[in-house]
GUBALUM-45594 format. One record per residue (C-alpha): residue number from 1; residue in three letters; x negated, y negated, z. Coordinates in Angstrom, 2 decimals. Each point is the difference from the previous one (the first is absolute). Layout:
NODE, num, residuo, xx, yy, zz
NODE, NUM, ALA, X, Y, Z
...
***
This chain:
NODE, num, residuo, xx, yy, zz
NODE, 1, MET, 26.11, 42.97, -30.13
NODE, 2, SER, 0.77, -2.60, 2.68
NODE, 3, SER, 0.52, -3.61, -1.06
NODE, 4, ARG, -1.83, -2.93, 1.55
NODE, 5, ILE, 1.89, -3.03, 1.27
NODE, 6, GLY, -1.83, -3.33, 0.11
NODE, 7, ARG, -3.43, -0.79, -1.35
NODE, 8, HIS, -3.16, 2.00, 0.44
NODE, 9, PHE, -2.43, -1.52, 2.52
NODE, 10, LEU, -3.43, -0.08, -1.65
NODE, 11, HIS, -2.55, -0.68, 2.73
NODE, 12, ILE, -3.14, 1.48, -1.43
NODE, 13, PRO, -2.95, -2.41, -0.40
NODE, 14, GLY, 0.67, -0.35, -3.73
NODE, 15, PRO, 1.57, 0.13, -2.41
NODE, 16, SER, 2.05, -2.51, 1.92
NODE, 17, PRO, 3.68, -0.71, -0.67
NODE, 18, VAL, 0.53, -2.12, -3.13
NODE, 19, PRO, 2.18, -3.06, 0.72
NODE, 20, GLU, 3.19, -0.42, -2.01
NODE, 21, ARG, -1.32, -3.29, -1.34
NODE, 22, VAL, -3.00, 1.79, -1.47
NODE, 23, MET, 2.10, 2.83, -1.42
NODE, 24, ARG, 2.32, -2.50, -1.70
NODE, 25, ALA, -2.99, -1.89, -1.37
NODE, 26, MET, -1.32, 3.20, -1.58
NODE, 27, ASN, 3.35, 0.69, -1.66
NODE, 28, MET, -1.10, -1.73, -3.16
NODE, 29, PRO, -0.56, 1.12, -3.58
NODE, 30, VAL, -3.55, 0.69, -1.08
NODE, 31, ILE, -1.24, -2.90, -2.10
NODE, 32, ASP, -2.75, -0.51, -2.54
NODE, 33, HIS, -3.19, 0.03, 2.07
NODE, 34, ARG, -1.67, -2.17, -2.67
NODE, 35, GLY, 2.78, -2.61, -0.12
NODE, 36, PRO, 0.57, -3.40, 1.67
NODE, 37, ASP, 2.42, 1.28, 2.66
NODE, 38, PHE, -2.56, 2.51, 1.22
NODE, 39, LYS, -2.73, -2.65, -0.04
NODE, 40, LYS, 2.03, -2.01, 2.52
NODE, 41, LEU, 0.57, 3.07, 2.19
NODE, 42, GLY, -3.66, 0.97, -0.15
NODE, 43, GLU, -1.22, -3.46, 0.93
NODE, 44, GLU, 2.43, -0.18, 2.92
NODE, 45, VAL, -0.99, 3.32, 1.57
NODE, 46, LEU, -3.73, -0.42, -0.57
NODE, 47, GLU, 0.12, -3.42, 1.66
NODE, 48, GLY, 2.42, 1.11, 2.72
NODE, 49, CYS, -2.23, 2.89, 1.03
NODE, 50, LYS, -2.71, -2.48, 0.93
NODE, 51, ALA, 2.22, -1.41, 2.74
NODE, 52, VAL, 0.63, 3.45, 1.48
NODE, 53, PHE, -3.69, 0.94, -0.05
NODE, 54, GLN, -0.86, -3.51, 1.24
NODE, 55, THR, -2.53, -0.57, -2.76
NODE, 56, ASP, -0.73, -2.47, -2.76
NODE, 57, GLY, -1.70, 2.71, -2.04
NODE, 58, PRO, 1.46, 2.51, -2.45
NODE, 59, VAL, 2.24, 2.89, 1.01
NODE, 60, VAL, -0.05, 2.88, -2.48
NODE, 61, ILE, 3.26, 1.98, -0.28
NODE, 62, TYR, -0.14, 3.57, -1.29
NODE, 63, PRO, 2.85, 2.37, -0.84
NODE, 64, SER, -1.36, 2.47, 2.56
NODE, 65, SER, 0.08, 1.20, 3.56
NODE, 66, GLY, -2.21, -1.42, 2.72
NODE, 67, THR, -2.36, 2.88, -0.74
NODE, 68, GLY, -0.47, -1.44, -3.48
NODE, 69, ALA, -0.92, -3.37, 1.53
NODE, 70, TRP, -2.55, 1.84, 2.18
NODE, 71, GLU, -1.58, 1.43, -3.12
NODE, 72, ALA, 0.05, -3.35, -1.79
NODE, 73, THR, -1.90, -1.54, 2.92
NODE, 74, ILE, -2.70, 2.66, -0.06
NODE, 75, ALA, -0.32, 0.07, -3.79
NODE, 76, ASN, -0.36, -3.78, -0.26
NODE, 77, THR, -2.39, -0.69, 2.88
NODE, 78, LEU, -2.23, 3.04, 0.62
NODE, 79, ASN, -2.45, 2.25, -1.82
NODE, 80, ALA, -0.79, 3.66, 0.42
NODE, 81, GLY, -2.67, 0.28, 2.69
NODE, 82, ASP, 1.08, -3.17, 1.81
NODE, 83, LYS, 0.23, 0.27, 3.78
NODE, 84, VAL, 3.11, -1.21, 1.85
NODE, 85, LEU, 1.08, -0.17, 3.63
NODE, 86, MET, 3.45, 1.38, 0.87
NODE, 87, PHE, 1.89, 0.92, 3.18
NODE, 88, GLU, 2.04, 3.14, 0.67
NODE, 89, THR, 3.01, -1.85, 1.36
NODE, 90, GLY, 2.53, 2.56, -1.28
NODE, 91, GLN, 1.22, 2.07, -2.91
NODE, 92, PHE, -0.03, -2.77, -2.58
NODE, 93, ALA, -3.52, -1.15, 0.84
NODE, 94, THR, -1.02, 3.64, -0.43
NODE, 95, LEU, 1.65, 0.19, -3.42
NODE, 96, TRP, -1.64, -3.24, -1.16
NODE, 97, ARG, -3.35, 1.43, 1.06
NODE, 98, GLN, 0.65, 3.15, -2.03
NODE, 99, MET, 0.83, -2.09, -3.07
NODE, 100, ALA, -3.20, -2.03, 0.37
NODE, 101, ALA, -2.04, 3.19, 0.26
NODE, 102, ARG, 1.53, 1.30, -3.22
NODE, 103, TRP, -1.31, -3.11, -1.73
NODE, 104, GLY, -3.50, 0.79, 1.28
NODE, 105, VAL, 0.02, -2.64, 2.73
NODE, 106, GLU, -2.01, 0.83, 3.13
NODE, 107, VAL, 2.28, -0.52, 3.00
NODE, 108, GLU, -1.19, -0.55, 3.56
NODE, 109, PHE, 3.15, 0.99, 1.86
NODE, 110, VAL, 0.28, -1.08, 3.63
NODE, 111, SER, 2.04, 2.60, 1.90
NODE, 112, THR, 2.81, -0.94, 2.37
NODE, 113, ASP, 2.75, 1.84, 1.86
NODE, 114, TRP, 2.63, -1.73, -2.21
NODE, 115, ARG, 1.23, -1.99, 3.00
NODE, 116, ARG, -1.95, -3.20, -0.68
NODE, 117, GLY, -0.81, -2.20, -2.96
NODE, 118, ALA, -3.34, -0.81, -1.57
NODE, 119, ASP, -2.30, -1.46, 2.67
NODE, 120, PRO, -1.46, -3.42, -0.95
NODE, 121, ALA, -2.98, 0.60, 2.32
NODE, 122, ILE, -0.91, 3.17, -1.90
NODE, 123, VAL, 0.34, -1.85, -3.30
NODE, 124, GLU, -2.42, -2.65, 1.22
NODE, 125, ALA, -2.45, 2.57, 1.37
NODE, 126, LYS, 0.01, 2.13, -3.15
NODE, 127, LEU, -0.51, -2.99, -2.27
NODE, 128, SER, -2.71, -1.49, 2.22
NODE, 129, GLU, -1.89, 3.31, -0.17
NODE, 130, ASP, 0.23, -0.04, -3.79
NODE, 131, ARG, -3.21, -1.97, -0.62
NODE, 132, SER, -0.13, 0.90, -3.67
NODE, 133, LYS, 3.62, -1.13, -0.56
NODE, 134, ALA, 0.79, 3.40, -1.50
NODE, 135, ILE, 3.61, -0.04, 1.21
NODE, 136, ARG, 1.95, -1.30, -2.96
NODE, 137, ALA, 3.42, -0.32, 1.64
NODE, 138, VAL, 1.92, 0.27, 3.26
NODE, 139, MET, 3.30, 1.77, -0.70
NODE, 140, VAL, 2.72, -0.19, 2.67
NODE, 141, VAL, 3.67, 0.97, 0.20
NODE, 142, HIS, 1.87, -2.97, 1.45
NODE, 143, ASN, 3.12, 1.79, 1.25
NODE, 144, GLU, -0.48, 3.76, 0.25
NODE, 145, THR, 3.40, 1.42, -0.92
NODE, 146, SER, -0.75, 3.41, 1.50
NODE, 147, THR, -0.75, -1.33, 3.50
NODE, 148, GLY, 1.63, -3.37, 0.60
NODE, 149, VAL, -3.40, -1.62, 0.58
NODE, 150, THR, -0.90, -3.38, -1.53
NODE, 151, SER, -3.69, -0.83, -0.40
NODE, 152, ARG, -1.11, -3.53, 0.90
NODE, 153, ILE, -0.88, -1.22, -3.47
NODE, 154, ALA, -0.85, -3.60, 0.96
NODE, 155, GLU, -2.39, 1.23, 2.71
NODE, 156, ILE, -1.64, 2.44, -2.42
NODE, 157, ARG, -0.60, -2.89, -2.43
NODE, 158, LYS, -1.72, -1.92, 2.81
NODE, 159, ALA, -2.11, 3.08, 0.79
NODE, 160, ILE, -1.15, 0.21, -3.64
NODE, 161, ASP, -0.90, -3.69, 0.10
NODE, 162, ARG, -1.91, 0.30, 3.28
NODE, 163, ALA, -2.07, 2.78, -1.51
NODE, 164, GLY, -0.77, -2.25, -2.96
NODE, 165, HIS, 0.77, 2.86, -2.37
NODE, 166, PRO, 1.07, -0.41, -3.65
NODE, 167, ALA, 2.28, 3.10, -0.04
NODE, 168, LEU, 3.34, -0.29, -1.72
NODE, 169, PHE, 3.01, 0.15, 2.33
NODE, 170, LEU, 2.64, 2.35, -1.46
NODE, 171, VAL, 3.28, 0.30, 1.94
NODE, 172, ASP, 2.91, 2.39, -0.45
NODE, 173, SER, 3.13, -1.87, 1.09
NODE, 174, ILE, 2.38, 2.39, -1.74
NODE, 175, SER, 2.36, 0.14, 2.98
NODE, 176, GLY, -1.04, -3.29, 1.57
NODE, 177, LEU, 0.71, -2.56, -2.70
NODE, 178, GLY, 3.23, -1.90, 0.56
NODE, 179, SER, 0.41, 1.41, 3.52
NODE, 180, ALA, -3.28, -0.65, 1.84
NODE, 181, ASP, -1.97, -3.22, -0.26
NODE, 182, LEU, -2.61, 0.36, -2.75
NODE, 183, ARG, -1.90, -3.06, -1.28
NODE, 184, HIS, -2.04, 0.97, -3.05
NODE, 185, ASP, -1.84, -3.31, -0.43
NODE, 186, GLU, -0.28, -1.18, 3.60
NODE, 187, TRP, -1.31, 3.36, 1.18
NODE, 188, GLY, -2.54, 0.27, -2.80
NODE, 189, ILE, 1.37, 3.18, -1.53
NODE, 190, ASP, -1.41, 0.89, -3.39
NODE, 191, VAL, 2.70, 2.47, -1.06
NODE, 192, THR, 3.35, 0.55, 1.69
NODE, 193, VAL, 1.81, 3.14, -1.17
NODE, 194, SER, 3.77, 0.38, 0.33
NODE, 195, CYS, 3.12, 1.42, -1.61
NODE, 196, SER, 3.69, -0.69, -0.47
NODE, 197, GLN, 1.90, 2.36, 2.29
NODE, 198, LYS, -0.99, -1.23, 3.46
NODE, 199, GLY, 0.25, -3.60, 1.18
NODE, 200, LEU, 0.92, -1.19, -3.49
NODE, 201, MET, 3.25, 2.00, 0.30
NODE, 202, LEU, -0.06, 1.44, -3.54
NODE, 203, PRO, 0.18, 3.53, -1.33
NODE, 204, PRO, -3.36, 1.68, -0.61
NODE, 205, GLY, -1.71, -0.81, -3.26
NODE, 206, LEU, -2.19, -3.10, 0.32
NODE, 207, GLY, -3.59, -0.19, 1.26
NODE, 208, PHE, -1.81, -3.26, 0.77
NODE, 209, THR, -3.57, -1.20, 0.39
NODE, 210, ALA, -0.66, -3.56, 1.17
NODE, 211, VAL, -3.50, -0.84, -1.16
NODE, 212, SER, -2.63, -2.50, 1.15
NODE, 213, GLU, -2.52, -1.67, -2.30
NODE, 214, LYS, -2.72, 2.11, 1.64
NODE, 215, ALA, 1.90, 3.17, -0.90
NODE, 216, LEU, 0.53, -1.24, -3.57
NODE, 217, ALA, -3.73, -0.60, -0.29
NODE, 218, ALA, -0.64, 3.55, 1.18
NODE, 219, SER, 2.44, 1.32, -2.60
NODE, 220, ARG, -1.94, -1.73, -2.77
NODE, 221, SER, -3.22, 1.80, 0.92
NODE, 222, ASN, 1.09, 3.45, 1.19
NODE, 223, THR, -0.25, 3.04, -2.24
NODE, 224, LEU, 2.79, 2.35, 1.04
NODE, 225, PRO, 2.19, 0.83, -3.01
NODE, 226, ARG, 3.47, -1.51, -0.01
NODE, 227, SER, 2.72, -0.86, -2.46
NODE, 228, TYR, 3.49, 0.03, 1.52
NODE, 229, TRP, -1.39, -1.48, 3.25
NODE, 230, ASP, -2.26, -2.65, -1.54
NODE, 231, TRP, 0.58, -3.38, 1.63
NODE, 232, ALA, -1.44, -1.88, -2.97
NODE, 233, GLU, 2.48, 1.61, -2.38
NODE, 234, MET, 2.90, -0.86, 2.35
NODE, 235, LEU, -1.00, -3.57, 0.76
NODE, 236, LYS, -0.29, -1.12, -3.62
NODE, 237, PRO, 3.72, 0.47, -0.85
NODE, 238, ASN, 1.02, -0.82, 3.61
NODE, 239, ALA, -1.18, -3.56, -0.64
NODE, 240, ASN, 3.07, -0.40, -2.23
NODE, 241, GLY, 2.41, 2.11, 2.06
NODE, 242, PHE, -0.49, 3.22, -1.97
NODE, 243, PHE, -1.56, 3.42, 0.54
NODE, 244, PRO, -2.30, 2.12, -2.21
NODE, 245, TYR, 2.40, 2.94, 0.00
NODE, 246, THR, 3.69, 0.57, 0.66
NODE, 247, PRO, 0.89, -1.39, 3.44
NODE, 248, ALA, 2.65, 1.25, 2.43
NODE, 249, THR, 2.44, -2.74, -0.97
NODE, 250, THR, 2.89, 0.83, 2.33
NODE, 251, LEU, -2.37, 0.31, 2.97
NODE, 252, LEU, -1.38, -3.43, -0.84
NODE, 253, TYR, 3.54, -1.40, 0.16
NODE, 254, GLY, 0.26, 1.56, 3.45
NODE, 255, LEU, -3.41, -1.33, 0.99
NODE, 256, ARG, 1.06, -3.53, -0.90
NODE, 257, GLU, 3.02, 0.34, 2.30
NODE, 258, ALA, -2.00, 1.58, 2.82
NODE, 259, ILE, -2.53, -2.83, -0.12
NODE, 260, ALA, 2.88, -2.48, 0.14
NODE, 261, MET, 1.38, 1.75, 3.10
NODE, 262, LEU, -3.37, -0.10, 1.77
NODE, 263, ARG, -0.51, -3.65, -0.83
NODE, 264, GLU, 3.54, -0.94, 1.11
NODE, 265, GLU, -0.56, 1.61, 3.41
NODE, 266, GLY, -3.56, -1.32, 0.16
NODE, 267, LEU, -3.02, 2.23, 0.47
NODE, 268, PRO, -0.59, -1.05, 3.65
NODE, 269, GLN, 3.61, 0.89, 0.79
NODE, 270, VAL, -0.29, 3.31, -1.90
NODE, 271, PHE, -3.07, 0.95, 2.05
NODE, 272, ALA, 1.63, -1.10, 3.27
NODE, 273, ARG, 3.09, 2.11, -0.77
NODE, 274, HIS, -2.12, 3.08, -0.59
NODE, 275, GLN, -1.92, -0.59, 3.23
NODE, 276, ARG, 3.27, -0.38, 1.92
NODE, 277, LEU, 1.41, 3.25, -1.38
NODE, 278, ALA, -3.24, 1.84, 0.69
NODE, 279, ALA, -0.04, -1.21, 3.61
NODE, 280, ALA, 3.58, 1.20, 0.47
NODE, 281, THR, -0.91, 3.41, -1.41
NODE, 282, ARG, -2.91, 0.33, 2.42
NODE, 283, ALA, 2.32, -1.02, 2.83
NODE, 284, ALA, 2.33, 2.82, -1.04
NODE, 285, ALA, -2.91, 2.45, -0.02
NODE, 286, GLN, -0.95, -1.02, 3.52
NODE, 287, GLY, 3.62, 0.41, 1.06
NODE, 288, TRP, 0.05, 3.54, -1.43
NODE, 289, GLY, -3.34, 0.84, 1.60
NODE, 290, LEU, -1.63, 0.66, -3.39
NODE, 291, GLU, -3.56, -1.07, -0.74
NODE, 292, VAL, -0.83, -2.42, -2.82
NODE, 293, LEU, -2.80, 1.45, -2.12
NODE, 294, CYS, -1.84, -3.33, -0.34
NODE, 295, GLN, -2.11, -0.60, 3.10
NODE, 296, GLU, -1.10, -3.59, -0.57
NODE, 297, PRO, 2.73, -2.62, 0.57
NODE, 298, ALA, -1.78, -2.48, -2.30
NODE, 299, GLU, 0.38, 2.59, -2.78
NODE, 300, TYR, 3.69, 0.89, 0.41
NODE, 301, SER, 1.58, 0.08, -3.44
NODE, 302, PRO, 2.94, -2.29, -0.77
NODE, 303, VAL, 0.90, 2.34, -2.87
NODE, 304, LEU, 0.57, 3.31, 1.74
NODE, 305, THR, -0.40, 1.73, 3.33
NODE, 306, ALA, -1.33, 3.54, 0.29
NODE, 307, LEU, 1.16, 1.88, 3.11
NODE, 308, MET, -1.62, 3.13, 1.39
NODE, 309, MET, 2.15, 3.02, 0.76
NODE, 310, PRO, 0.00, 1.48, 3.51
NODE, 311, ASP, -2.14, 3.11, 0.40
NODE, 312, GLY, 1.67, 3.13, -1.26
NODE, 313, THR, 2.35, -1.80, -2.40
NODE, 314, GLY, -0.25, -0.50, -3.75
NODE, 315, ALA, 0.66, -3.22, -1.86
NODE, 316, ASP, 1.24, 1.72, -3.15
NODE, 317, VAL, 2.81, 1.86, 1.77
NODE, 318, PHE, 1.01, -3.23, 1.73
NODE, 319, ARG, 0.01, -1.92, -3.28
NODE, 320, LYS, 2.15, 2.68, -1.61
NODE, 321, VAL, 2.55, -0.24, 2.80
NODE, 322, VAL, 0.15, -3.78, -0.42
NODE, 323, LEU, 0.46, 0.33, -3.76
NODE, 324, ASP, 2.64, 2.74, 0.22
NODE, 325, ARG, 1.99, -1.51, 2.87
NODE, 326, PHE, -0.33, -3.74, -0.61
NODE, 327, ASP, -1.08, -0.37, -3.65
NODE, 328, MET, -3.18, -1.87, 0.89
NODE, 329, SER, -3.47, 0.57, -1.43
NODE, 330, LEU, -3.02, -0.49, 2.26
NODE, 331, GLY, -3.63, 0.18, -1.10
NODE, 332, ALA, -1.88, 3.28, 0.33
NODE, 333, GLY, -3.43, 0.46, 1.54
NODE, 334, LEU, -2.68, 0.16, -2.70
NODE, 335, GLY, -3.34, 1.81, -0.12
NODE, 336, LYS, -1.24, 0.94, 3.43
NODE, 337, LEU, 3.10, -1.60, 1.52
NODE, 338, THR, 2.35, 2.43, -1.78
NODE, 339, ASP, 2.86, 1.03, 2.33
NODE, 340, LYS, -1.60, -2.01, 2.84
NODE, 341, VAL, 1.55, -3.41, -0.58
NODE, 342, PHE, 3.02, -1.59, -1.61
NODE, 343, ARG, -0.08, -3.48, -1.49
NODE, 344, ILE, 2.68, -2.67, 0.21
NODE, 345, GLY, -0.17, -2.49, -2.84
NODE, 346, HIS, 1.21, -3.54, 0.80
NODE, 347, LEU, -1.16, -1.83, -3.11
NODE, 348, GLY, 1.55, -1.85, -2.89
NODE, 349, GLU, 3.71, -0.79, 0.18
NODE, 350, THR, 0.39, 0.97, 3.65
NODE, 351, ASN, 1.61, -2.19, 2.64
NODE, 352, ASP, 0.94, 0.36, 3.66
NODE, 353, LEU, 3.22, 1.92, -0.63
NODE, 354, THR, -1.44, 2.43, -2.54
NODE, 355, LEU, -2.84, 0.73, 2.40
NODE, 356, MET, 2.44, 0.59, 2.87
NODE, 357, GLY, 1.88, 2.45, -2.19
NODE, 358, ALA, -3.22, 1.86, -0.76
NODE, 359, LEU, -1.10, 0.12, 3.63
NODE, 360, SER, 3.44, 1.25, 1.02
NODE, 361, GLY, -0.42, 2.80, -2.52
NODE, 362, VAL, -3.38, 0.88, 1.48
NODE, 363, GLU, 1.37, 0.08, 3.55
NODE, 364, MET, 2.97, 2.14, -1.02
NODE, 365, GLY, -2.37, 2.23, -1.96
NODE, 366, LEU, -2.30, 0.49, 2.98
NODE, 367, HIS, 3.03, 1.20, 1.97
NODE, 368, ALA, 1.36, 2.19, -2.82
NODE, 369, ALA, -3.39, 1.63, -0.59
NODE, 370, HIS, -0.58, 0.58, 3.73
NODE, 371, ILE, -3.21, -2.03, 0.00
NODE, 372, PRO, -1.07, -0.95, 3.54
NODE, 373, HIS, 0.53, -3.72, 0.40
NODE, 374, GLN, 1.47, -2.65, 2.25
NODE, 375, ARG, 3.20, -1.84, -0.81
NODE, 376, GLY, 0.00, -3.72, -0.50
NODE, 377, GLY, -2.28, -0.60, -2.98
NODE, 378, VAL, 2.75, -1.72, -1.99
NODE, 379, LEU, 0.84, -2.25, 2.94
NODE, 380, ALA, -3.68, -0.88, 0.39
NODE, 381, ALA, -0.19, -0.94, -3.69
NODE, 382, MET, 3.13, -2.13, 0.31
NODE, 383, THR, -1.50, -1.79, 3.00
NODE, 384, SER, -3.19, -0.66, -1.97
NODE, 385, LEU, 1.95, -1.48, -2.91
NODE, 386, ARG, 2.13, -2.10, 2.33
NODE, 387, SER, -3.14, -1.38, 1.68
NODE, 388, ALA, -1.49, -0.87, -3.36
NODE, 389, LEU, 3.15, -1.91, -0.96
NODE, 390, ASP, -0.04, -1.87, 3.33
NODE, 391, ASP, -3.60, -1.04, -0.66
***
């Protein structure tokens, strides 16, 4: 067995690398989750999450994956037989649709080629046609992790308002939160779904739902069965910093530190950094002669970039070469993009130099795997970063 020298380069679109500060913060003994020390921790993270979600309302924290937070959103806001509007923006939108259907929700699913986000004009048209107001919710994935496409959430909110429709606005920002601008209150989102292992820079294990008063009202009247996911049961002990069942204490220590890191840098600066790294990655793709999957510049993701493989080549073989030769993990193509794209994650604790290392690994991997490409992608990325610094 060969040994590895240096650190592994993890450049999938989540889980993202966990900063040393966060790892050290989690290196704590488990404490009494009914005691005064935990009360202080609970109050700090519950309040701190509001700043990250940009909301004054409650943020519910579950010991779960993002999929669990999806289910909590459905179980608390919808009923069997309710009609919702969703968009096929990628693999994760498709999975959320499947979950809703299992709960008996009727889903109108707008098809796309996975290269664009949810279209605000279609949202407005569909809601305007809904004279009986039968559509209970508009459900949109903010940043589609499988494609590198970011839907225009603020514009979709305006489309809902122009249609004068009372539908709930439910947004999956599992890979967007903490990396792409997401304003829960300002953009009129009723539920924002997220999780710990993306922009929050934690290990997997926490799911989040930021909840509006309108969504809370819906949860008080809906009839889907729920226990573990019940917002009401969470919010009662949350008011005093506690949880109704055993929380993930060490992850909450890490969450407190991750929130501190985001607030120290400042959310505007965090978002600008991600945009800068994404632009450099696209510059590298252009230098290599590879096509970015996302076709709409206004929807380029700051979280990841999905690149299409040249005809006759497979992404999985290329990714294996990169892993074996350079100890770097790149994201696989998912669903109908399997073996057709590879995804470069540039989220979380990533800076200019870590990105340049990753892009160098991609360029060397393209050469080692005999993938047709042009040289100069790394230089193009470096030029993009230098220009951003000069600005």
